[in-house]
C-alpha positions as CSV (number, residue, x, y, z in Angstrom):
1,M,-18.2,-11.1,-28.8
2,S,-18.0,-10.4,-25.1
3,E,-15.1,-12.9,-24.8
4,G,-13.0,-10.6,-27.0
5,V,-13.8,-7.7,-24.7
6,V,-12.9,-9.7,-21.6
7,T,-9.6,-10.7,-23.2
8,E,-8.8,-7.2,-24.3
9,T,-9.6,-5.9,-20.8
10,G,-7.3,-8.6,-19.4
11,V,-4.5,-7.7,-21.8
12,R,-5.0,-4.0,-21.0
13,A,-4.8,-4.6,-17.3
14,R,-1.7,-6.8,-17.7
15,T,0.0,-4.2,-19.9
16,R,-0.9,-1.4,-17.5
17,R,0.4,-3.5,-14.6
18,A,3.7,-4.2,-16.5
19,I,4.2,-0.5,-17.1
20,L,3.5,0.4,-13.5
21,D,5.9,-2.4,-12.2
22,A,8.6,-1.3,-14.7
23,A,8.2,2.3,-13.7
24,I,8.4,1.5,-10.0
25,E,11.6,-0.5,-10.5
26,K,13.2,2.0,-12.9
27,L,12.3,5.1,-10.9
28,T,13.5,3.6,-7.7
29,K,17.0,3.3,-9.2
30,Q,16.8,6.4,-11.5
31,P,14.2,9.0,-10.4
32,S,14.8,11.0,-13.5
33,A,14.0,8.1,-15.8
34,T,11.9,9.2,-18.8
35,L,8.8,7.6,-20.2
36,A,11.0,6.2,-23.0
37,D,13.2,4.5,-20.3
38,I,10.2,3.1,-18.6
39,A,8.8,1.8,-21.9
40,A,12.0,0.0,-22.6
41,A,12.0,-1.5,-19.1
42,A,8.4,-2.7,-19.6
43,N,9.2,-4.1,-23.1
44,V,6.6,-1.9,-24.7
45,G,6.8,0.9,-27.1
46,R,6.8,4.5,-26.0
47,T,3.4,5.1,-27.7
48,T,2.0,2.2,-25.6
49,V,3.1,3.9,-22.4
50,H,1.6,7.2,-23.7
51,R,-1.7,5.4,-24.4
52,Y,-2.0,4.4,-20.8
53,F,-0.2,7.5,-19.3
54,A,-0.3,10.6,-21.5
55,E,2.2,12.5,-19.3
56,R,4.8,11.5,-16.7
57,S,2.6,13.1,-14.1
58,D,-0.2,10.7,-15.0
59,L,2.2,7.8,-14.4
60,I,3.3,9.2,-11.1
61,D,-0.3,9.7,-10.0
62,A,-1.0,6.0,-10.9
63,I,2.0,4.9,-8.9
64,S,0.9,6.9,-5.9
65,H,-2.6,5.4,-6.0
66,D,-1.1,2.0,-6.5
67,A,0.9,2.4,-3.4
68,L,-2.2,3.5,-1.4
69,D,-4.0,0.4,-2.8
70,K,-1.2,-1.8,-1.6
71,V,-1.3,-0.2,1.9
72,S,-5.0,-1.0,2.0
73,Q,-4.6,-4.5,0.8
74,G,-1.8,-5.2,3.3
75,T,-3.8,-3.7,6.1
76,R,-6.9,-5.8,5.3
77,R,-4.9,-9.0,5.0
78,A,-3.1,-8.3,8.4
79,R,-6.4,-8.5,10.2
80,L,-5.5,-5.8,12.7
81,D,-8.6,-6.5,14.9
82,E,-7.7,-10.1,15.5
83,G,-5.5,-11.5,18.3
84,P,-2.9,-9.8,20.5
85,A,-1.8,-6.4,19.3
86,P,1.9,-7.4,18.8
87,A,0.9,-10.3,16.7
88,A,-1.3,-8.1,14.5
89,L,1.5,-5.5,14.2
90,A,3.9,-8.3,13.1
91,R,1.4,-9.5,10.5
92,L,1.1,-5.9,9.2
93,C,4.9,-5.7,9.0
94,Q,5.0,-8.9,7.0
95,E,2.3,-7.7,4.6
96,Y,3.9,-4.3,4.0
97,F,7.3,-6.0,3.6
98,E,6.0,-7.6,0.4
99,F,5.5,-4.2,-1.2
100,G,9.1,-3.1,-0.7
101,D,9.6,-2.1,-4.3
102,V,6.8,0.5,-4.3
103,F,7.6,1.8,-0.8
104,Q,11.3,2.1,-1.7
105,L,10.1,4.4,-4.5
106,L,8.2,6.5,-2.0
107,F,11.4,7.0,-0.1
108,T,13.4,7.7,-3.3
109,M,10.8,10.2,-4.6
110,P,9.4,11.8,-1.5
111,D,7.2,14.2,-3.6
112,L,5.0,11.1,-4.1
113,V,3.8,11.2,-0.5
114,T,3.2,15.0,-0.6
115,R,0.4,14.5,-3.0
116,P,-3.1,15.3,-1.7
117,E,-4.2,11.6,-1.5
118,W,-1.4,11.0,1.1
119,Q,-2.2,14.0,3.3
120,D,-5.4,13.0,4.8
121,E,-5.5,10.3,7.5
122,S,-6.8,7.2,5.9
123,E,-8.9,4.4,7.4
124,D,-5.7,2.3,7.2
125,D,-3.9,4.9,9.3
126,R,-6.7,4.9,11.8
127,S,-6.8,1.1,12.0
128,L,-3.1,1.0,12.8
129,L,-3.4,3.8,15.4
130,R,-6.3,1.9,17.0
131,L,-4.2,-1.2,17.1
132,I,-1.4,0.6,18.9
133,E,-3.9,2.1,21.3
134,R,-5.3,-1.4,21.9
135,G,-1.8,-2.7,22.6
136,H,-1.2,0.1,25.1
137,A,-4.5,-0.6,26.8
138,E,-3.8,-4.4,26.9
139,G,-0.3,-3.8,28.2
140,T,1.2,-5.7,25.3
141,I,2.8,-2.6,23.7
142,D,5.1,-0.3,25.7
143,P,2.9,2.7,26.6
144,A,6.0,4.9,26.6
145,M,6.1,4.4,22.9
146,S,3.5,6.9,21.5
147,K,1.3,6.0,18.5
148,E,3.1,8.5,16.3
149,W,6.5,7.2,17.4
150,L,5.6,3.6,16.7
151,L,4.1,4.5,13.3
152,Q,7.4,6.2,12.3
153,L,9.4,3.3,13.8
154,L,7.5,0.8,11.7
155,W,8.3,2.6,8.5
156,A,11.9,3.0,9.5
157,L,12.3,-0.7,10.2
158,L,10.6,-1.6,6.9
159,Y,12.9,0.8,5.1
160,T,16.0,-0.7,6.8
161,G,14.8,-4.1,5.8
162,W,14.1,-3.2,2.2
163,E,17.5,-1.4,2.0
164,A,19.2,-4.5,3.3
165,V,17.6,-6.6,0.5
166,Q,18.3,-4.1,-2.3
167,E,21.8,-2.7,-1.4
168,K,23.4,-5.3,0.8
169,K,21.8,-8.3,-0.9
170,T,20.5,-9.7,2.4
171,P,18.1,-12.5,1.7
172,K,14.5,-11.3,1.9
173,H,13.4,-13.8,4.5
174,E,16.4,-12.8,6.7
175,A,15.7,-9.1,6.4
176,L,12.0,-9.6,7.3
177,S,13.0,-11.8,10.2
178,L,15.3,-9.0,11.5
179,C,12.5,-6.5,11.1
180,L,10.1,-8.6,13.1
181,R,12.6,-9.4,15.8
182,S,13.5,-5.7,16.1
183,L,9.8,-4.7,16.2
184,E,9.1,-7.3,18.9
185,K,11.9,-6.0,21.1
186,V,11.0,-2.3,20.6
187,I,7.3,-2.6,21.4
188,A,7.7,-5.0,24.4
189,A,6.0,-3.7,27.4
190,G,7.8,-3.7,30.8
């Protein structure tokens, strides 16, 4: 009996993920997309979408939390406390680059990042700021570049890379390589 429950839970998780992924893709291109549009993109019925997300606002909330989860996953995998600060920052850039679809949506629908869960400084934010401070102290990151400036610069570089992939059809590996090269040059001390 418990196998059926596990399977159902797995199916539910996959269906929910498919709806979220379709919503991210659809809303990035068409911010006014309806739940019916998203259901079609996810290859599920509209009632299925409503079963998981009763209202459009519930789906938007889920996307917002999914984006925050991805930030946390990427930050953990980047191992910001290991090695020289520029190398850790490059790892973070690589990790975040993989989530371009959801971050593109954040830029397309800026009201997502005005939600309460985005307003407080997170542990991920603090980890990144500590990394930049460490780079300043080590002399491996230009001290003239403030923490806040570098944080905004990182997001701008990532956005430019994602935009190149989406709009200009730049190969993903090339766009990432350009992001990393630009980051290296900008943060270089001395």
